[in-house]
N, C-alpha and C positions, 0 to 999 in steps of 0.2 A: 430268888431265881436268876441266874446269870442269862445274858443276852447272848444268844450264838452268833459268831462271825457269819454274816449273809452278804451276798452281793446286792449292789443297787439296780434297779430298775426303773425305767422311765415313768411306768405307771404306778409306781410305789405310792400307796396311800399317805405316806408321810410326806412327800413332797409338797413344797410350799405351793401356795397360791400364787399367780401371777400378779400380786399387787405391786404397784410401783414403790421404787425406793423413796425417801423422805427428801426434802431439798438438803441441799450441801448445808452442814453445820448443824444438823438436826437428827435426832434418831426418835421413833416412836415405839411405845408401848403397843404390841401386837394383840394380845389378849387379857383375858381375866377383868377384873374389879376396875384397873385403871386403862383399859383398853382406849387407844386413840391418844392418850396424852403424849405430847411431844417434850424431848427431852434434849438439854444441849449438848452439843458436842464440841470438843475445840478444834476439830479439823487437824489436829496435828498427826501427822501419818504414824508417829510412834505409838498412837493409843490405837489405830485401826479397829473402830466398833465392829463387830459381828455384822455382816451384813443382815439387812431385815428378813431376806428370803430365807437365809440360813438359820437364824434365829427361829423364825416360823417352824422350819422343819426340825430342829431340834427338840422344840416343845411340842410340836405333833407326836414325836418319836417316843417322848417320856410319859405324856399325859399328865395324868393326875399325879403320878408319882412323885411331885416336887411338891406337892400340897404336904403341910405338915412338918416339912424339911427345914434344917438350919442349912442355908446356903451359903458356901464359901467361893467367892467369885476372885479368881487368881488374876493377875495382869488385867485389873478389872476396866480400866480405861474409863469411859464416862459411866459406868456402872449398868448400862442397859440390858446385859443377861441377868444380873442380880435383882434388879428393880421388875424386870420382867418376870421373875420367879415369885417375888412377894405378889405381883398383880395377881397369880395364879394360885395362891394361897399357900407359898412358903411363910413360916412363922416369922423368920429373921433372916439378914444375911449379913456376912463380915466381907468388906471389899478390901483387896490389896492391890495398891498402885503406888508406884515409886515417883512417880512425876507429880510433884506437889501440887502444882495448880489444876491438874486434871482430877486428883483426889479431892481438892476444893469443889471441883465441877460435879462429883458424885454427890457431895454433901448437898450441893444447891439443887441438884434434880432430885434426891431424895425429899427434901423440904418442898419442892414445887407439888409433888404428888402426895403429901401428907403422909410420907412413911419414915421420917426422920428416925421415931423411937425405936423402929424395927431395925435399923442400920448402924453398922459398927464399920468406922473406915479406918484402915491402917496405912497410912503414907510411909512403905517401907518396901525394899526390894524381896519379892515373895522368895525367891530362891534362898535369902540368907536366913529370913523368917522361919522357914519349916525345916531348918537345921536346929531348932531351938525347941522345948517342949511346946506344947500346944500354945501357938502364939495368938490365941483369939480367946474371948469370953464366950463361952457356951452356955446359955443359962439352962439348958436342959440336955445333960450329956448323955440320955437314953436317945434322943431323938435322931434318924438318920440325916445325913449330910446330904447335899446336892452340891457336889463339886464341879465348877467350870472353869476348865483351864484353857484360856485362848490368849496365849501371847504373840509377839512378834513372830513371824513362821521362821525367821532366822536364826532363832535361839534352838531351835531343834538340830541345826546343823552347826551352828558355832558353839554350843554348850549343851552337847547331847547328853554327856552323862550326867550333868546336873539337872537336866530336865527330867531324865528317867529316873534319878535318884528321888525328884521332887513327886512324881506320880506316885513311886513305889513307897514314899514315906507316907503320903496320904493314905493310899490303899490301906496300909498296914493300921493306921490310926483311925480311921474313919469306923463308925459304929456299923454293925451288921446292918445290910439293906439300904446302905448308902449308895448313891449315884454318882460316878465320875462321868464328865464329858469333856473330851480332848479334841480340841481344834488346831489342825496342822494342814499343811500341804503335802503334795505328793512326794517330796524329797525325803518324808519321815515315813518309815516302815512300822505302822501301827504295829506288826508282830513282837516288837521289841519292848512294848508295853508289859507291864506284869500280868501274867496269864493271858498273855497274847493272843491265844487263840479264841477266847471268849467274850472279845469286844465285837461290838455290833457297829461295823464300820459301812460309812456311806459318804457318797462323793457329790459334792456340790461346788464343782470347780469355780476359782483354786482351792477352794476349803476342802477338806477332807475329816468328817467328823467320825469319833470312837466314841461308844457308849458302854459303859461296865457297871454291873450290878453286883455290891458286894454279897456273897451269900450270906442267909439268915442262918 
């Protein structure tokens, strides 16, 4: 079922709780089996981890839909989103991160919480990789994906066509029932996304979150 585009309300049940952000240089798992575990973050502004409050809101919105899916974490940074999804029942995750030291950090974080066997880390440019045939190993091709696209916001301005092409490619390739979550800021009009009027769009300034489910 498609998620309708709807306005954000301050009292929305999906709004995150007022839990404080973790100390600089760390990110925490918010829910699920590994709730409370601390992940290392490089602190490099290029990786810009999704803020805890936004990640919490996203997982409140998608609920149990992530369970049993194959996670595709694009522009993965420290891997917090994909590891959060595994904590909440995703069967496996593939992480794309072009910054090699940060990709190594994803591997370290996965090992820290004991999920290395569920994780595939691809240290490469996401935009380049998805110009190829399916660029990751999917152990169950029938399982829906949960795709998280959380790049540096400037990419939506500087490489708009490439970003739109990436989301469209993934939307076309993903199995029915897959979720796509896009994080951007106010400079990007989410109506430009494929099937643009059927994305559930929420505002968590400066973040803007758009969620779409591929029809079954």
